[in-house]
C-alpha positions as CSV (number, residue, x, y, z in Angstrom):
1,M,0.0,0.0,0.0
2,K,1.1,3.5,-0.7
3,V,-0.4,6.7,0.7
4,R,0.6,10.1,-0.7
5,R,-0.6,13.7,-0.6
6,G,-1.0,14.6,-4.2
7,P,1.7,17.1,-5.2
8,R,-0.8,18.9,-7.6
9,S,-4.1,18.5,-5.7
10,G,-3.0,18.4,-2.1
11,L,-5.5,15.6,-1.7
12,P,-4.7,12.2,0.1
13,V,-4.4,9.5,-2.5
14,V,-4.3,5.8,-1.5
15,V,-3.4,2.8,-3.6
16,A,-4.0,-0.5,-1.7
17,I,-2.8,-3.8,-3.1
18,H,-4.4,-6.9,-1.4
19,S,-3.1,-9.7,-3.6
20,R,-1.0,-10.4,-6.7
21,A,-1.1,-14.2,-6.3
22,L,-2.9,-14.7,-9.6
23,G,-1.3,-11.8,-11.5
24,P,-1.1,-8.0,-11.4
25,A,-3.7,-6.3,-9.2
26,A,-6.7,-4.5,-10.8
27,G,-9.3,-2.3,-9.3
28,G,-11.0,1.0,-9.8
29,I,-10.1,4.6,-8.9
30,R,-12.6,6.0,-6.4
31,L,-13.1,9.7,-5.9
32,R,-15.4,10.2,-2.9
33,R,-16.0,12.3,0.2
34,Y,-15.0,11.0,3.6
35,P,-15.4,12.4,7.1
36,D,-11.6,11.8,7.5
37,W,-9.0,10.8,5.0
38,R,-8.3,7.7,7.1
39,D,-11.8,6.5,6.3
40,G,-10.8,6.6,2.7
41,L,-7.7,4.5,3.5
42,A,-9.9,1.9,5.3
43,D,-12.2,1.9,2.3
44,A,-9.3,1.2,-0.1
45,L,-8.2,-1.7,2.1
46,R,-11.7,-3.3,2.2
47,L,-12.3,-2.7,-1.5
48,S,-8.9,-4.1,-2.6
49,E,-9.7,-7.3,-0.7
50,A,-13.1,-7.5,-2.4
51,M,-11.4,-7.1,-5.8
52,T,-9.1,-10.1,-5.0
53,A,-12.2,-12.2,-4.4
54,K,-14.1,-10.8,-7.4
55,N,-11.3,-11.5,-9.9
56,A,-10.5,-14.9,-8.4
57,A,-14.1,-16.1,-8.3
58,A,-14.5,-14.9,-11.9
59,G,-11.6,-17.0,-13.1
60,L,-9.5,-13.9,-14.0
61,D,-5.7,-14.0,-13.7
62,F,-5.6,-10.7,-11.7
63,G,-5.3,-9.8,-8.1
64,G,-7.1,-7.1,-6.2
65,G,-6.3,-3.5,-5.7
66,K,-8.0,-0.1,-5.3
67,T,-7.2,3.5,-5.5
68,V,-9.0,6.1,-3.4
69,I,-8.8,9.8,-3.8
70,A,-10.2,11.1,-0.4
71,L,-12.2,14.3,-0.6
72,G,-13.0,16.2,2.6
73,P,-16.6,16.7,3.6
74,D,-16.6,20.2,2.2
75,T,-14.1,20.0,-0.6
76,E,-15.3,21.9,-3.7
77,V,-14.4,19.7,-6.7
78,T,-13.5,22.2,-9.4
79,P,-12.5,21.0,-12.8
80,S,-8.9,22.0,-12.1
81,L,-8.8,20.2,-8.8
82,R,-10.4,17.1,-10.4
83,E,-7.7,17.1,-13.1
84,A,-4.9,17.5,-10.6
85,A,-6.2,14.7,-8.4
86,L,-6.5,12.3,-11.3
87,L,-3.0,13.1,-12.5
88,D,-1.8,12.5,-8.9
89,A,-3.5,9.2,-8.8
90,G,-2.0,8.2,-12.2
91,E,1.5,9.1,-11.0
92,L,1.0,6.9,-7.9
93,I,-0.3,4.0,-10.0
94,E,2.7,4.3,-12.3
95,S,5.0,3.9,-9.3
96,F,3.8,0.3,-9.0
97,E,5.6,-0.4,-12.3
98,G,2.8,-2.5,-13.9
99,T,1.8,-4.6,-10.9
100,Y,-1.4,-2.6,-10.5
101,F,-4.0,-1.4,-13.1
102,G,-6.8,1.1,-12.4
103,G,-10.1,1.9,-14.0
104,P,-13.3,3.8,-13.3
105,D,-15.1,3.5,-9.9
106,V,-17.5,5.6,-7.8
107,G,-16.9,9.2,-8.7
108,T,-14.9,8.6,-11.9
109,G,-15.7,7.5,-15.5
110,P,-14.1,6.7,-18.8
111,D,-13.4,10.4,-19.6
112,D,-11.4,10.6,-16.3
113,M,-9.3,7.7,-17.4
114,V,-8.1,9.8,-20.3
115,V,-6.7,12.3,-17.8
116,V,-5.2,9.5,-15.7
117,R,-3.4,8.1,-18.8
118,R,-1.4,11.3,-19.0
119,S,0.4,10.0,-15.9
120,T,0.3,6.3,-16.5
121,S,-0.5,3.7,-19.2
122,R,-1.8,1.3,-16.5
123,V,-5.4,2.2,-16.8
124,F,-8.5,0.5,-18.4
125,C,-11.9,1.6,-19.7
126,L,-10.9,4.6,-21.7
127,P,-13.6,5.7,-24.2
128,P,-13.6,3.7,-27.4
129,E,-12.3,6.7,-29.4
130,H,-9.2,6.5,-27.1
131,G,-8.7,2.8,-27.6
132,G,-10.6,1.5,-24.5
133,T,-13.9,-0.4,-24.0
134,G,-15.6,2.6,-22.3
135,S,-18.0,2.3,-19.4
136,S,-18.1,-1.0,-17.5
137,S,-21.6,-0.3,-16.3
138,I,-23.2,-2.3,-19.1
139,P,-21.4,-5.6,-18.5
140,T,-21.7,-5.1,-14.8
141,A,-25.5,-4.8,-15.0
142,L,-25.6,-7.8,-17.4
143,G,-23.7,-9.9,-14.8
144,V,-26.0,-8.7,-12.0
145,F,-29.1,-9.6,-14.1
146,A,-27.6,-13.1,-14.8
147,S,-27.0,-13.5,-11.0
148,L,-30.5,-12.3,-10.2
149,R,-32.1,-14.9,-12.6
150,A,-29.9,-17.6,-11.1
151,G,-30.9,-16.6,-7.6
152,A,-34.6,-16.6,-8.6
153,R,-34.3,-20.1,-10.0
154,H,-32.8,-21.2,-6.8
155,V,-35.3,-19.5,-4.5
156,F,-38.5,-19.6,-6.5
157,G,-37.9,-22.6,-8.8
158,S,-37.9,-20.5,-12.0
159,A,-35.7,-17.8,-13.4
160,E,-38.7,-16.0,-14.9
161,L,-39.4,-12.6,-13.3
162,T,-42.8,-11.9,-14.6
163,G,-45.0,-10.8,-11.7
164,R,-42.1,-10.6,-9.3
165,T,-41.6,-7.4,-7.3
166,V,-38.0,-6.2,-7.4
167,V,-36.7,-3.2,-5.3
168,I,-33.5,-1.6,-6.6
169,S,-31.8,0.6,-4.0
170,G,-29.5,3.0,-5.9
171,L,-30.3,4.2,-9.4
172,G,-26.8,5.1,-10.6
173,S,-25.3,3.9,-13.9
174,V,-25.5,0.2,-13.0
175,G,-28.7,0.3,-11.0
176,A,-30.6,2.0,-13.8
177,L,-29.5,-0.6,-16.3
178,V,-30.5,-3.4,-13.9
179,A,-33.9,-1.8,-13.6
180,Q,-34.2,-1.8,-17.4
181,H,-33.3,-5.5,-17.6
182,V,-35.7,-6.4,-14.8
183,A,-38.6,-4.4,-16.2
184,A,-38.1,-5.9,-19.6
185,A,-38.4,-9.3,-18.0
186,G,-41.8,-8.5,-16.8
187,A,-41.2,-7.6,-13.1
188,R,-42.7,-4.8,-11.1
189,V,-39.8,-2.5,-10.4
190,L,-39.5,-0.1,-7.4
191,V,-36.5,2.1,-7.1
192,S,-34.9,4.5,-4.6
193,D,-31.9,6.8,-4.7
194,V,-30.5,9.6,-2.5
195,D,-30.9,11.9,-5.5
196,P,-34.6,13.0,-5.5
197,A,-34.2,13.9,-9.2
198,K,-34.2,10.2,-9.9
199,R,-37.9,10.1,-9.2
200,A,-38.3,11.1,-12.8
201,S,-37.1,7.6,-13.8
202,G,-40.6,6.4,-14.5
203,Y,-40.5,3.6,-12.0
204,E,-42.4,3.3,-8.7
205,W,-40.5,5.2,-6.0
206,V,-39.7,4.2,-2.5
207,D,-38.0,6.2,0.2
208,P,-34.2,5.4,0.3
209,E,-34.4,4.7,4.0
210,K,-37.2,2.2,3.6
211,A,-36.0,0.6,0.3
212,L,-34.4,-2.5,1.7
213,R,-37.3,-3.1,4.1
214,T,-39.9,-2.8,1.4
215,P,-42.0,-6.0,0.9
216,A,-40.6,-7.6,-2.3
217,D,-39.5,-10.8,-3.9
218,I,-36.0,-9.5,-4.6
219,V,-34.0,-6.7,-3.2
220,V,-31.0,-5.3,-5.2
221,P,-28.5,-3.2,-3.3
222,A,-27.0,-1.0,-6.0
223,A,-25.5,2.0,-4.2
224,V,-22.9,2.1,-1.4
225,G,-21.7,-0.8,0.7
226,G,-22.3,-1.6,4.4
227,V,-26.1,-1.7,4.1
228,L,-26.8,-5.2,5.3
229,S,-26.4,-5.2,9.1
230,A,-27.5,-7.4,12.0
231,E,-30.0,-4.7,12.9
232,L,-31.5,-4.7,9.4
233,V,-31.8,-8.5,8.9
234,P,-34.9,-9.0,11.1
235,E,-36.7,-6.3,9.1
236,L,-36.0,-7.8,5.6
237,S,-38.9,-9.5,3.9
238,A,-37.4,-10.3,0.5
239,P,-36.2,-14.0,0.3
240,L,-33.5,-13.0,-2.2
241,V,-30.9,-10.3,-2.0
242,V,-28.5,-9.8,-5.0
243,G,-26.9,-6.6,-6.3
244,P,-23.8,-4.8,-7.5
245,A,-22.9,-2.7,-4.4
246,N,-19.5,-3.7,-3.0
247,N,-19.0,-4.9,0.6
248,Q,-22.7,-5.0,1.3
249,L,-22.4,-6.8,4.7
250,T,-21.3,-4.8,7.7
251,S,-19.6,-8.0,8.9
252,E,-19.4,-11.5,7.5
253,A,-21.5,-12.7,10.5
254,V,-24.4,-11.1,8.8
255,A,-24.3,-13.8,6.2
256,D,-25.1,-16.4,8.9
257,E,-28.0,-14.3,10.2
258,L,-29.4,-13.9,6.7
259,A,-29.2,-17.7,6.2
260,A,-30.8,-18.3,9.6
261,R,-33.8,-16.3,8.4
262,G,-34.0,-18.2,5.1
263,I,-32.9,-15.3,3.1
264,V,-30.6,-16.1,0.2
265,W,-27.8,-13.5,-0.3
266,V,-25.7,-13.8,-3.4
267,P,-22.1,-12.7,-2.5
268,D,-21.5,-9.3,-4.0
269,F,-18.1,-10.0,-5.3
270,I,-19.6,-12.7,-7.6
271,A,-22.7,-10.8,-8.7
272,S,-20.8,-7.6,-9.5
273,A,-17.9,-9.1,-11.5
274,G,-19.3,-8.5,-15.0
275,G,-17.5,-5.2,-15.6
276,A,-14.1,-6.7,-14.5
277,V,-14.7,-9.8,-16.6
278,Y,-15.6,-7.9,-19.8
279,T,-13.0,-5.3,-19.5
280,L,-10.0,-7.5,-18.7
281,L,-11.0,-10.1,-21.4
282,R,-11.4,-7.4,-24.0
283,E,-8.5,-5.1,-23.2
284,V,-5.9,-7.6,-22.0
285,E,-6.7,-10.9,-23.8
286,G,-8.2,-9.3,-26.9
287,V,-11.4,-11.5,-26.7
288,P,-14.1,-10.5,-29.1
289,H,-17.2,-8.7,-27.7
290,E,-19.6,-11.6,-28.1
291,E,-17.3,-14.0,-26.3
292,A,-16.7,-11.6,-23.5
293,N,-20.4,-11.0,-23.1
294,A,-20.9,-14.8,-22.9
295,R,-18.4,-15.0,-20.1
296,V,-20.3,-12.3,-18.3
297,E,-23.6,-14.1,-18.6
298,A,-21.8,-17.3,-17.3
299,I,-21.7,-15.5,-13.9
300,G,-25.2,-16.9,-13.6
301,A,-23.9,-20.4,-13.7
302,T,-21.3,-19.6,-11.1
303,V,-24.1,-18.2,-8.8
304,S,-26.1,-21.4,-9.3
305,A,-23.2,-23.6,-8.5
306,V,-22.4,-21.6,-5.3
307,L,-26.0,-21.5,-4.1
308,D,-26.6,-25.2,-4.8
309,S,-23.3,-26.3,-3.2
310,A,-24.1,-24.2,-0.1
311,R,-27.5,-25.7,0.2
312,D,-26.2,-29.3,-0.2
313,K,-23.4,-28.7,2.3
314,G,-25.6,-26.9,4.8
315,T,-23.4,-23.8,4.7
316,T,-23.9,-20.2,3.5
317,P,-23.3,-18.9,0.0
318,L,-20.6,-16.6,1.4
319,R,-18.6,-19.5,3.0
320,E,-18.9,-21.5,-0.3
321,A,-17.8,-18.6,-2.4
322,R,-14.9,-17.8,0.0
323,A,-13.8,-21.5,-0.2
324,R,-13.7,-21.3,-4.0
325,V,-11.7,-18.1,-3.9
326,A,-9.2,-19.6,-1.4
327,A,-8.8,-22.7,-3.5
328,R,-8.0,-20.7,-6.5
329,L,-5.6,-18.4,-4.7
330,A,-3.8,-21.5,-3.3
């Protein structure tokens, strides 16, 4: 791990590497506000570990890492400050000499990667006109949808979503695409977001504070992590929880509490892997679009295998998924 105050921006920049056992580390560049910069450091450590699990479970020959640019609670992000912070992040990434690659994450996108590339070539997801594959939101949402259908087959006996009620908490770039997939499959879609402007999405709206507690067949955490806690579990009514938000559990013990209530939770590092799978296959291995998309949709088969194995062994999906990751890392 390296922590540096950006020479251009003056902002704390953290690059955390969790594992390079399978290959160079890969993980996004997050630009986010934190109460204290040390909270950003802790976030980088958690997220880098999640990226190790995500890449290993997806069969990718990459380890886990994460970059965090920690904004203060009141930092005004001007265009010049944003550019300076991205250049600082690229410079720190370059210091790892090809053992870590970055990409878009919360607060950054493909256009930002064009700026980062001015400091380092170790960056993915540039816009297509700059030689990259662009936003990873589309394949991420495709993988979540495949996971959701696999979870539905396991819980309800059918992958069909017609007539099911699905609550999506977080209508960002990935959540909005998941909503489109689910609505097209015939489900009733309820959405929530901290941005009230998202009410204009055309879907039924629920208060963000009540979203996860809303009676539904499936709940999709698609915003920030740390939303599934021991206090929340008794209030959940949906028998299936699956979504792209990273680090959804406040602690791994919550997975046991969910299972004790008969709630199936699909490990987030499996459900959210579509973007990583597509990007790394396309940009590193040169795999054609159709083949990369097929690998993303195969996440559904991985989810089915994990859920079935957990049921047969009398354990939780999280323990089964962790065991698979450990075996691959070993």
